[in-house]
TITI-250965 format. One record per residue: residue in three letters; y, z, x of N, C-alpha, C in turn. Coordinates in steps of 0.001 Angstrom, whole numbers, padded with zeros to 6 digits, always signed. Layout:
REM residues N
ALAYZXYZXYZX/...
//
This chain:
REM residues 304
UNK+011318-016338-054871+010437-015170-054801+009012-015637-054571/UNK+008190-014722-054029+006765-015002-053887+006064-014673-055205/UNK+005104-015506-055552+004310-015286-056767+002908-015817-056531/UNK+001964-015272-057280+000605-015806-057294+000497-016717-058502/UNK+000120-017981-058275+000062-018929-059392-001359-019451-059582/UNK-001596-019915-060803-002860-020549-061174-002538-021928-061728/UNK-003075-022967-061086-002850-024333-061566-004016-024833-062407/UNK-005181-024265-062185-006387-024719-062887-007334-023546-063066/UNK-007922-023426-064253-008882-022351-064497-010085-022486-063589/UNK-010646-021330-063220-011830-021368-062379-012006-020098-061587/UNK-012417-020233-060340-012797-019101-059503-011567-018345-059015/UNK-011771-017137-058448-010646-016390-057891-009875-017158-056825/UNK-010547-018070-056131-009880-018872-055116-008812-019791-055671/UNK-008789-019993-056988-007760-020826-057607-006411-020117-057698/UNK-006389-018822-057398-005134-018071-057366-004511-018244-055984/UNK-003310-018817-055921-002689-019123-054645-001251-018610-054595/UNK-000779-018292-053397+000594-017842-053199+001538-019030-053217/UNK+002704-018839-053823+003695-019914-053890+005096-019316-053931/UNK+006082-020124-053562+007484-019760-053734+007939-020285-055095/UNK+008486-019400-055896+008927-019758-057244+010371-019290-057444/UNK+011086-019920-058371+012445-019446-058656+012411-018030-059233/UNK+013422-017229-058897+013531-015920-059519+013705-016098-061029/UNK+013115-015205-061840+013306-015327-063293+014738-014974-063682/UNK+015155-015446-064835+016445-015071-065403+016207-014113-066560/UNK+017070-013117-066689+016873-012127-067750+017769-012417-068944/UNK+017272-012031-070128+018064-012102-071343+018872-010833-071532/UNK+019652-010800-072582+020532-009658-072837+019769-008360-073057/UNK+018530-008454-073571+017731-007268-073879+016664-006993-072825/UNK+016790-007647-071678+015782-007522-070629+016361-006886-069376/UNK+015443-006466-068495+015814-006005-067160+015014-006794-066137/UNK+015588-006937-064950+014857-007538-063834+014231-006414-063024/UNK+012916-006475-062873+012188-005447-062130+011732-006016-060793/UNK+012140-005354-059708+011574-005662-058392+010258-004906-058303/UNK+009178-005642-058286+007855-005051-058469+007381-004356-057195/UNK+006889-003136-057370+006307-002377-056260+004785-002354-056334/UNK+004233-002381-057536+002775-002373-057709+002428-003006-059046/UNK+001291-003655-059084+000762-004191-060337-000691-003753-060452/UNK-001219-003805-061660-002659-003565-061818-003265-004713-062597/UNK-004560-004896-062429-005256-005969-063144-006411-005379-063945/UNK-006841-006151-064934-007849-005713-065890-008837-006852-066131/UNK-009942-006575-066811-010885-007655-067106-010253-008862-067811/UNK-009218-008620-068632-008573-009742-069319-007921-010695-068324/UNK-007448-010177-067187-006870-011053-066165-007907-012063-065681/UNK-009109-011560-065410-010178-012445-064931-010584-013442-066006/UNK-010610-013002-067254-010984-013893-068351-009956-015018-068519/UNK-008668-014677-068418-007618-015694-068523-007710-016677-067361/UNK-008003-016169-066156-008155-017056-065009-009326-018012-065176/UNK-010407-017521-065738-011629-018326-065828-011598-019348-066952/UNK-011067-018959-068099-011270-019735-069325-009968-020312-069854/UNK-009926-021622-070024-008705-022272-070515-008383-021850-071938/UNK-009414-021646-072769-009173-021223-074146-008539-019835-074199/UNK-009050-018920-073368-008472-017577-073318-007053-017622-072778/UNK-006831-018457-071776-005479-018593-071219-004497-019029-072295/UNK-004856-020044-073059-003958-020530-074105-003750-019471-075187/UNK-004810-018758-075536-004739-017757-076600-003896-016552-076184/UNK-004079-016083-074956-003391-014868-074513-001987-015171-073988/UNK-001869-016140-073074-000565-016414-072466+000396-017118-073421/UNK-000156-017961-074318+000680-018745-075228+001758-019500-074442/UNK+001343-020305-073432+002320-020952-072543+003060-022090-073240/UNK+004196-022457-072641+004932-023617-073139+004092-024878-072954/UNK+004329-025877-073786+003491-027078-073789+003516-027798-072447/UNK+004654-027776-071770+004780-028494-070496+004492-027620-069283/UNK+004026-026409-069506+003756-025480-068401+002458-025866-067705/UNK+002528-026042-066389+001358-026478-065618+000955-025469-064547/UNK+001861-024568-064193+001578-023519-063223+001788-022173-063909/UNK+000764-021338-063852+000795-020094-064614+000870-018893-063672/UNK+001733-017950-064015+001769-016659-063331+001116-015647-064271/UNK-000002-015086-063856-000753-014169-064708-000202-012750-064588/UNK-000799-011852-065379-000541-010429-065237+000486-009868-066198/UNK+000342-008540-066460+001209-007842-067417+001615-006445-066944/UNK+000845-005832-066060+001017-004413-065713+001866-004255-064462/UNK+003026-003630-064587+003927-003515-063444+004490-002105-063304/UNK+004870-001785-062075+005702-000629-061785+006660-001053-060678/UNK+007927-000712-060839+008898-001132-059839+010272-000572-060120/UNK+011276-001187-059496+012649-000702-059558+013541-001747-060215/UNK+014402-001306-061109+015284-002233-061813+016350-002766-060850/UNK+016410-004104-060765+017381-004765-059894+018575-005309-060672/UNK+018390-005527-061979+019455-006093-062803+019213-005690-064250/UNK+020293-005496-064993+020185-005015-066367+020907-005976-067308/UNK+020240-006334-068427+020865-007187-069429+022008-006486-070140/UNK+022888-007269-070742+024123-006721-071313+023891-005773-072480/UNK+022755-005910-073182+022490-005041-074336+021677-003805-073993/UNK+021249-003673-072755+020342-002584-072363+021147-001315-072105/UNK+020797-000252-072797+021509+001027-072665+020665+002141-072032/UNK+019333+002024-072138+018455+003123-071722+018128+003120-070236/UNK+018393+002012-069544+018053+001915-068126+019261+001425-067340/UNK+019241+001719-066039+020304+001250-065148+019691+000725-063856/UNK+020475-000004-063108+020027-000517-061828+019594+000637-060932/UNK+018447+000483-060297+017908+001518-059422+016876+002409-060064/UNK+016746+002372-061402+015723+003169-062084+014325+002659-061737/UNK+013412+003585-061509+011988+003231-061373+011362+003221-062759/UNK+010703+002118-063099+010135+001946-064434+008720+001387-064334/UNK+007974+001506-065443+006641+000903-065499+006333+000522-066937/UNK+005370-000392-067089+004986-000813-068435+004116-002046-068415/UNK+003631-002395-069588+002863-003620-069814+003811-004622-070463/UNK+004029-005755-069813+005076-006695-070203+004506-007852-071015/UNK+005021-008018-072219+004758-009211-073052+003278-009487-073277/UNK+002531-008453-073663+001123-008674-074014+000941-008466-075514/UNK+000337-009438-076244-000127-010724-075754+001065-011660-075585/UNK+000989-012505-074568+002067-013391-074210+002065-013545-072705/UNK+003181-014002-072167+003238-014335-070753+004079-013309-070005/UNK+003417-012317-069406+004120-011264-068694+004589-011668-067308/UNK+003866-012606-066677+004217-013137-065358+004404-012017-064332/UNK+003425-011122-064300+003527-009929-063452+003147-010169-061994/UNK+002406-011225-061694+001977-011465-060317+003137-012074-059522/UNK+004210-011331-059365+005406-011872-058733+006258-010745-058177/UNK+007161-011105-057259+008068-010110-056675+009069-009591-057691/UNK+009470-010439-058615+010433-010051-059646+009894-010442-061020/UNK+010089-009559-061990+009614-009797-063360+010754-009514-064331/UNK+010997-010450-065246+011935-010228-066346+011180-009539-067468/UNK+011586-008310-067807+010833-007501-068761+011724-007033-069896/UNK+011264-007149-071157+012009-006543-072266+012156-005041-072038/UNK+013373-004548-072146+013617-003131-071872+012837-002226-072810/UNK+012586-002695-074047+011897-001847-075025+010392-001803-074816/UNK+009902-002371-073703+008478-002287-073378+008224-001409-072153/UNK+009271-000784-071621+009157-000021-070389+009454+001458-070617/UNK+009080+002260-069626+009439+003682-069588+009825+004027-068168/UNK+010600+005078-068006+010917+005568-066674+009653+006088-065999/UNK+009454+005721-064745+008296+006217-063994+008525+007669-063609/UNK+007590+008552-063931+007726+009936-063479+007801+010008-061961/UNK+008626+010901-061445+008821+011014-059995+007597+011570-059285/UNK+006715+012245-060033+005565+012900-059404+004348+012000-059260/UNK+004466+010716-059613+003341+009795-059435+003796+008585-058624/UNK+002836+007914-058012+003136+006732-057207+003289+005507-058105/UNK+003844+004442-057521+003932+003188-058264+002533+002651-058590/UNK+001567+002893-057694+000199+002442-057963-000391+003174-059165/UNK-000178+004490-059207-000681+005274-060340+000019+004873-061637/UNK+001296+004557-061552+002039+004129-062738+001557+002775-063229/UNK+001384+001828-062310+000916+000496-062705-000460+000570-063358/UNK-001304+001487-062870-002618+001654-063470-002548+002154-064899/UNK-001529+002966-065191-001414+003603-066509-000590+002758-067467/UNK-000960+001485-067569-000225+000573-068453-001180+000010-069496/UNK-001754-001170-069281-002627-001757-070306-003781-000830-070668/UNK-004453-000271-069663-005615+000576-069943-005211+001844-070683/UNK-004133+002492-070222-003688+003719-070878-003130+003437-072267/UNK-002391+002323-072421-001881+001942-073742-003027+001673-074713/UNK-004073+001015-074235-005231+000739-075096-005830+002049-075603/UNK-006007+003006-074698-006575+004299-075088-005647+005035-076050/UNK-004348+005055-075742-003381+005756-076594-003340+005148-077990/UNK-003225+003821-078058-003116+003167-079366-004400+003316-080164/UNK-005562+003278-079490-006831+003461-080187-006926+004851-080806/UNK-006623+005865-080019-006818+007242-080469-005693+007737-081371/UNK-004463+007401-081027-003313+008003-081704-002815+007132-082850/UNK-002592+005862-082578-002032+004996-083619-003056+004618-084686/UNK-004281+004351-084271-005276+003812-085214-006283+004861-085684/UNK-006843+005639-084779-007817+006665-085186-007141+007953-085642/UNK-005883+008161-085236-005118+009358-085625-005901+010637-085299/UNK-006276+010757-084030-007084+011880-083577-006361+013202-083816/UNK-007164+014217-084175-006632+015567-084416-007461+016600-083639/UNK-006867+017749-083419-007556+018827-082726-008819+019241-083456/UNK-009866+019521-082705-011134+019951-083275-012068+018833-083663/UNK-011596+017592-083653-012469+016474-084007-013388+016135-082836/UNK-014537+015539-083191-015494+015113-082174-015284+013625-081909/UNK-015038+013289-080643-014742+011915-080247-015790+011441-079255/UNK-016430+010321-079576-017402+009687-078685-016733+008486-078036/UNK-016682+008479-076695-016018+007419-075946-017042+006701-075086/UNK-017228+005416-075352-018167+004628-074557-017491+004112-073289/UNK-018313+003901-072247-017786+003476-070942-016664+004415-070517/UNK-016931+005712-070643-015892+006728-070486-015371+006843-069063/UNK-016105+006351-068089-015642+006422-066701-014865+005182-066294/UNK-014701+004225-067204-014003+002989-066900-012499+003116-067031/UNK-011807+001979-066927-010354+001976-066965-009793+002588-068232/UNK-010130+002000-069384-009679+002541-070665-010324+003895-070924/UNK-011605+003995-070634-012363+005199-070973-011828+006455-070322/UNK-011461+006388-069048-011052+007627-068366-009696+008105-068871/UNK-008853+007184-069331-007611+007610-069992-007920+008180-071378/UNK-008843+007546-072087-009179+008003-073446-009729+009423-073436/UNK-010564+009746-072457-011086+011110-072359-009939+012106-072228/UNK-008998+011812-071356-007891+012738-071108-006958+012854-072314/UNK-006695+011736-072974-005810+011757-074145-006462+012515-075292/UNK-007752+012279-075518-008458+012987-076586-008454+014495-076320/UNK-008666+014887-075068-008632+016309-074731-007233+016886-074913/UNK-006214+016118-074598-004838+016580-074781-004577+016941-076241/UNK-005174+016183-077160-004989+016451-078582-005969+017498-079113/UNK-006787+018053-078239-007669+019143-078638-008995+018719-079211/UNK-009413+017492-078936-010693+017002-079448-011853+017494-078574/UNK-013044+017483-079168-014298+017709-078442-014780+016328-078015/UNK-014913+016095-076711-015128+014752-076181-016525+014584-075609/UNK-017179+013517-076059-018477+013110-075523-018287+011742-074889/UNK-018707+011589-073640-018560+010314-072952-019897+009731-072549/UNK-020051+008421-072722-021241+007743-072211-020904+007120-070859/UNK-021791+007314-069904-021620+006793-068547-022927+006989-067806/UNK-023095+006301-066710-024278+006521-065890-024210+007911-065262/UNK-025367+008424-064882-025472+009781-064329-024509+009989-063157/UNK-024308+008957-062351-023462+009080-061165-022017+009418-061511/UNK-021596+009119-062734-020205+009350-063135-020007+010611-063981/UNK-021060+011386-064197-020934+012547-065082-020020+013627-064505/UNK-020084+013861-063208-019191+014867-062614-017734+014442-062773/UNK-017475+013155-062591-016119+012618-062769-015632+012861-064192/UNK-016500+012604-065190-016112+012813-066584-015832+014288-066868/UNK-016621+015159-066305-016386+016597-066516-015061+017020-065898/UNK-014719+016441-064748-013427+016737-064127-012274+016286-065027/UNK-012483+015204-065771-011458+014712-066694-011353+015576-067944/UNK-012392+016381-068201-012369+017263-069363-013442+016997-070393/UNK-014334+016034-070161-015383+015733-071135-016259+016963-071377/UNK-016582+017208-072655-017412+018353-073022-018899+018043-072902/UNK-019263+016792-073134-020659+016356-073006-020671+014979-072356/UNK-021751+014697-071636-021957+013378-071040-023332+012860-071436/UNK-023411+011588-071755-024680+010961-072116-024934+009806-071158/UNK-026093+009826-070503-026480+008751-069598-027074+007614-070427/UNK-026278+006561-070622-026704+005462-071499-027893+004693-070930/UNK-028181+004871-069620-029326+004175-069035-030639+004882-069341/UNK-030553+006152-069786-031754+006948-069995-031982+007346-071452/UNK-030945+007350-072258-031091+007803-073645-030117+007071-074561/UNK-030481+007019-075835-029635+006379-076825-028637+007398-077368/UNK-027383+007043-077307-026348+007982-077747-026502+008339-079217/UNK-026982+007380-080037-027098+007644-081472-028242+008613-081790/UNK-029125+008839-080816-030159+009869-080997-029595+011274-080769/UNK-028470+011353-080080-027888+012653-079749-026639+012981-080576/UNK-025959+011941-081057-024704+012156-081790-024826+011544-083182/UNK-024617+012375-084201-024694+011902-085591-023462+012281-086394/UNK-022557+013040-085799-021454+013609-086564-020094+013412-085898/UNK-019939+012293-085174-018654+012024-084533-017606+011679-085587/UNK-016387+012149-085373-015275+011758-086231-014717+010402-085814/UNK-014753+010137-084505-014180+008914-083947-015114+008377-082876/UNK-015313+007051-082866-015984+006389-081750-015044+005316-081206/UNK-014814+005341-079896-014070+004280-079211-015096+003409-078501/UNK-015299+002188-079008-016360+001307-078521-015760+000118-077774/UNK-015990+000090-076465-015507-001018-075639-016643-001921-075177/UNK-017793-001812-075831-018966-002600-075448-019171-003777-076390/UNK-019089-003532-077694-019227-004599-078681-020678-004977-078942/UNK-020860-006081-079665-022200-006563-079990-022946-005580-080866/UNK-024280-005443-080633-025086-004527-081444-024716-003067-081196/UNK-023958-002824-080155-023466-001478-079862-022640-000939-081027/UNK-021929-001823-081724-021066-001397-082829-021889-000813-083974/UNK-023021-001445-084275-023889-000938-085336-024421+000441-084962/UNK-024768+000615-083708-025250+001912-083232-024133+002955-083282/UNK-022912+002514-083022-021781+003439-083068-021527+003943-084477/UNK-021723+003080-085477-021579+003521-086867-022596+004618-087170/UNK-023818+004480-086642-024861+005487-086836-024420+006845-086291/UNK-023665+006829-085194-023244+008083-084559-022094+008764-085296/UNK-021478+008077-086256-020327+008627-086970-020740+009396-088214/UNK-019978+010409-088564-020157+011105-089831-019537+010282-090946/UNK-019827+010630-092179-019174+009972-093300-017666+010190-093206/UNK-016926+009109-093414-015482+009193-093320-014944+009074-091908/UNK-015819+008748-090946-015394+008619-089554-014643+007325-089297/UNK-014207+007163-088040-013427+005986-087668-014030+005337-086425/UNK-014246+004027-086516-014757+003236-085397-013661+002291-084924/UNK-013234+002448-083677-012244+001555-083083-012966+000658-082087/UNK-012952-000631-082367-013647-001628-081543-012639-002273-080593/UNK-012946-002245-079307-012049-002811-078300-012547-004136-077746/UNK-013755-004541-078106-014321-005763-077529-015198-006455-078565/UNK-015135-007790-078608-015947-008549-079552-015393-008447-080957/UNK-016209-008854-081902-015796-008844-083303-016714-007954-084126/UNK-016175-007412-085196-016951-006573-086107-017596-007472-087146/UNK-018937-007594-087100-019605-008548-087994-019930-007913-089348/UNK-020521-008710-090219-020781-008273-091591-021771-007116-091644/UNK-022774-007131-090756-023748-006040-090753-023079-004702-090440/UNK-022159-004726-089492-021436-003507-089138-020567-003054-090305/UNK-019866-004009-090919-018990-003657-092043-019778-003096-093227/UNK-020943-003669-093494-021765-003181-094609-022230-001751-094360/UNK-022724-001506-093144-023181-000152-092825-022006+000818-092846/UNK-020848+000369-092366-019666+001230-092359-019243+001577-093785/UNK-019302+000610-094695-018926+000862-096087-019849+001892-096724/UNK-021138+001825-096390-022097+002782-096945-021778+004212-096522/UNK-021186+004360-095337-020850+005698-094823-019360+006020-094988/UNK-018649+005151-095678-017204+005338-095836-016511+005460-094478/UNK-016934+004615-093528-016394+004619-092177-015323+003538-092054/UNK-014185+003906-091493-013126+002950-091204-013469+002187-089935/UNK-013384+000859-089971-013556+000056-088764-012255-000674-088464/UNK-011914-000756-087178-010681-001430-086791-010889-002142-085464/UNK-010576-003429-085434-010640-004212-084187-009258-004190-083550/UNK-009150-003526-082427-007849-003312-081800-007529-004353-080741/UNK-006280-004805-080750-005708-005610-079671-004488-004841-079164/UNK-004503-004468-077916-003399-003673-077378-002104-004482-077435/UNK-000980-003787-077660+000331-004436-077756+001326-003724-076854/UNK+002237-004484-076270+003324-003886-075501+004166-003015-076418/UNK+004482-001793-075958+005216-000862-076812+005868+000213-075943/UNK+007204+000159-075849+007915+001103-075006+007820+002540-075481/UNK+007769+002753-076809+007641+004117-077318+006325+004741-076863/UNK+005244+003967-076948+003951+004467-076474+003987+004714-074967/UNK+004669+003821-074216+004785+004024-072770+005508+005327-072459/UNK+006494+005685-073246+007227+006938-073009+006320+008153-073224/UNK+005437+008089-074229+004470+009178-074429+003541+009298-073216/UNK+003077+008146-072717+002191+008148-071556+002925+008698-070336/UNK+004191+008295-070178+004982+008801-069059+005116+010320-069117/UNK+005303+010853-070315+005435+012304-070471+004151+013015-070051/UNK+003005+012477-070469+001727+013103-070099+001496+013025-068596/UNK+001879+011903-067986+001747+011773-066534+002653+012783-065824/UNK+003856+012929-066326+004804+013854-065707+004341+015302-065836/UNK+003723+015627-066965+003254+016994-067201+001927+017289-066512/UNK+001301+016263-065924+000002+016461-065293-001151+016500-066274/UNK-000892+016087-067523-001948+016038-068540-002776+014752-068440/UNK-002247+013767-067727-002902+012469-067593-002821+012043-066137/UNK-003959+011563-065624-004026+011123-064231-004681+009746-064165/UNK-004174+008906-063274-004775+007598-063026-005779+007707-061890/UNK-006979+007195-062128-007967+007105-061048-007890+005692-060482/UNK-007445+005583-059245-007303+004279-058587-008580+003996-057803/UNK-009300+002964-058189-010581+002681-057536-010397+001947-056212/UNK-009378+001068-056136-009151+000332-054899-007764-000282-054942/UNK-007125-000384-053766-005804-000989-053661-005885-002204-052733/UNK-005288-003304-053178-005262-004546-052410-003810-004926-052093/UNK-003619-005638-050998-002318-006255-050745-002106-007397-051747/UNK-000852-007744-051953-000528-008809-052903-001228-010117-052543/UNK-001304-010420-051238-001928-011687-050838-003450-011643-050917/UNK-004000-010504-051334-005448-010382-051526-005844-010482-052997/UNK-004997-011082-053800-005277-011165-055241-006646-011767-055556/UNK-007082-012854-054868-008437-013349-055159-009515-012280-054963/UNK-009366-011458-053929-010342-010374-053698-010274-009344-054821/UNK-009067-009051-055306-008921-008108-056415-009614-008627-057668/UNK-009512-009942-057893-010191-010533-059058-011697-010484-058887/UNK-012189-010657-057675-013640-010524-057473-014079-009089-057752/UNK-013242-008131-057378-013559-006722-057625-013621-006422-059119/UNK-012636-006900-059890-012590-006588-061319-013737-007254-062058/
//
C-alpha cells in the first residue's frame, strides 16, 4: 500500500511517499480502505518534535519509520472475527488509537472497531474525516467533562477554529447560550453556526464583557487561563485544551469554587456514534477549509 512516512523529525518536506506492507488486523479490528483523512495541529507537532512524537505515538523501540495521523473515513475491507457491529463494505469514520499510533496516512488502516462509527450517508468522506479528533475534543469537553446543560452560558475561545466551530454547534444543540471569541472577519461564520454573541479578541478583552459564564472552553492556554477563570461565575467549569493549568490558575479557581480540567482527547466509539447522529440529523456540520491530494501532504502540513 501507499503511505506517507516520516523517518526524521523536521520540516514538512520530511514527509515522503513510500510503499509499505498492508497492515494486519486483530480479532477486534477492521481494515479500513481510506477515502479521506484530516490533520490537526498535533500532527504538525509530532512531525516537528521528537519528544512529542515519542509521547503521542508511543512507537515500538525498533521503529524507525513512522506513519502519522489518526483521523480517517473510509470503507471496511476486512472484519476481525470478534467484530459484530460492522461488515465488509460499511462506510465508517473515527479517530484511531489516540493517544497512540493510528497510522492514518495510508491507503489501509487497521482500526479497533470500538473506536469507529458508521458514516452518515448524507455527508462526504471529507466531512466525516473532519469530524473526528476536532469534533471528539469538543464533544468530550462539553459533554463528558463540563456536562453542559440547556440554558447555561458557554464561552468558547478560538470559536471559528477546528475544535471551536464544532463546540459552538454542540453547545447550541444542548440549548446553551454561546459566546465565541474570534476576529471580526469570522463573526458572520460564528452566527451562522448559532453563536449568540461574538467577541473580537483583537479589539477587546473577553473578561471585560463576560463575568458569569458557566463553562469556558479554552484552547489558548498560558495567561489566557487566568483570564478565563475571571469570566466564570462561582461554581463554573474551565476546560483547558492546551498547555498546563498552573498554581496561579488553580488558586484563583479555588477562590471561586471553579472546576478546572486539563483535557486530552481519547478515541471513543460511543462518542463517535453521538457525533454521527448529529451529523446525520443536520445538527452538526464540518467546515472544510481546504482539501489536498494525498501526495500533497507536505503542503497540508504547511497549511495547518
